[in-house]
N, C-alpha and C positions, 0 to 999 in steps of 0.2 A: 467503424475504426474511432476514434477519438484521437484528436491533432498532436495529443501527448507521447499517445501509444504509436500512433504514425512516425512522430518524429523520430519515435526510440531506437523504430524495425529502421526505418532509413538511414540511420544513426549506427547502428553497429552492422549491414551492412555497405552500405560504400567506407566502410570503416579502410582509411591506409595500417597495415600491420607495419608498427615499425622494424624497422631492419636496426635493431639496438643489442648489443649483448647484458642480462641482469644477471648479474653475481645473489642468488637466493643460498647464496653460503646458511648450514645452520651442524645445531650437533641431535641427533638420534640418538632417543630416547634409553639409551645404556653410553649418554652422557659422550659417543664417538661424532669427530669434524665430517662431516661430511659438504663439502669444497664444492659447487653445486654452481652450475653459467647453462642460461639459459636463451630460449632466441626462437625469434620464426621464420625460416626464408620464403623468399615466393615461389614458392616450388613444389608440387605435387610430390606425395611420397615416396612413388617412385624414384624421381628421381632427383630426392633426397637424401633417399640410398645410397645410389650411384657413387656419391663426392665425398662415402663411408668405403662405398667395398671397388671402387675401382680407378687401377693405378695414373693411371690420366685426370680424374679427379680428386686424389688423393695430390695429385703435383700442380693444383691450380693455387688449393691452402695450405696448407701443413704442414710442403718441402718439395725443392722442385727433384727434391732422390724422394720416390717414394715406390714405394710394392708392396703389394699385400696379396697374400694365397688367403682366399678368404675360403677357413672351415676352420671346427671347432680340433683348437691343437695348433692352425697355423698361427700366423701377426701377418705386422703388421711392421714395415724397416724404413726409416727415414734417416735423413740427410740434410742440415737445414744449408751444405757449400753445394753449391751445384756443377765445381769439380771434382767434388771423391767419388766412389762406388761403392752400391747397397755394403761392398766388402770390407767397407774407411773400418779403420778403429776410431770413429769419430761419429758411425752411423748404431743409430737407437732403436734394436729392437722391441716392443712389446707384442708380446704373443696373447690370441686370438683363445678369451676360453670358450668363452658361446660365445651365440646368435642368433636369432632368429631375423629373415630375409624382410627387408624392412622394414623393424622394431624398435631392434638393438641392437646394442653386439659390446660384451664386454674383455675388455685389454686387460694383462699384466701388465703396471704398471714399474720395471727393471730397474730398477735407481744402479747409478753408474758412477763415474772415479769425480766429479762436482761435489757431488754431495758424503758424508761425511759417511768412516769406515764404525762408527755407529750402526746410522742410522742405515745403510745397510748391514750391516749383520744381525739386526731386529728388525727388519721389514721384512713381514710372513703374507700382507694382503692388498698390498696393496693395487687398488685397480681402478678402470675408470669404465664405467655403466653411462652409455650412447645412445639414448632413446629418443625414439623417433613416433611424434604426435599426428596424424592430418587433423589440423585442421577444417580444410576445404579444401577442394580441387587443386586447390592453385597456396597455398601454406601448409608449413609445415613444421610443426615446435619442434626444435631439439634440445635434448633436454644432455647434460653435460654431469654427473658427477665422483666423483673422486674420492672414498674408501678404503676406509686402512692404514692413517693414518697414529702414528706410536705417540707418544708421552714425553714432554722436557725438551729441552733448549736447543737441541738437532734437530727437530722434530717441526718444531716452532721453525723452521726455516727451511725447510723441504713444503713446510706447507705455504710460507707465502713463497717459493719459489713457483709452487704452485698452481699459487693466485695469479700471476702477472703471468705464466707462463700461458696459462690455459684463457685465459686472458685475453692477451694477444695472441692468440690461435682461433680464436673463435672469430673474432676480429677483423682476424682477411679474409674466415668465413663471410663474414657480412657483406666485405669490402669488391667482393668476386661481384654481387648484385644493386651497389651502385657504383655503377663502373657503367 
């Protein structure tokens, strides 16, 4: 084996995966916006899945008040205020459209009163698809893609809101591993 190939193999196998959130958003072939964030976390895929499928894990990074009913037709309910209950009017409910254990989950994003009436009235397809991909036995790639954004100024504001919010949320996930 040449010393250059050996160096390359050693560099790849000893590479420490960066723990950062990357915005890889784009427009799909239909011209629709896809808000996409990617990150690699230092967990095997089964433990990475637990971060998205168990209450006590969701509470570490999504919101202090969190509950998941993991089933097609179930939901994730969260509240960022630890003094509130899941039944509080400020809680956020995201229905689970579908999931494949250890691979992906699709959530319907419901727009609340913080968004314009026009945006709420025209929302039909806003969803977040979260995919988990095995890198190796100790690393999993997480890909979050939001699709279903409409057009116009109100939708531009909605897209901007989720750009900031999703980046913040996934950085909270990364912080678990930086402690």
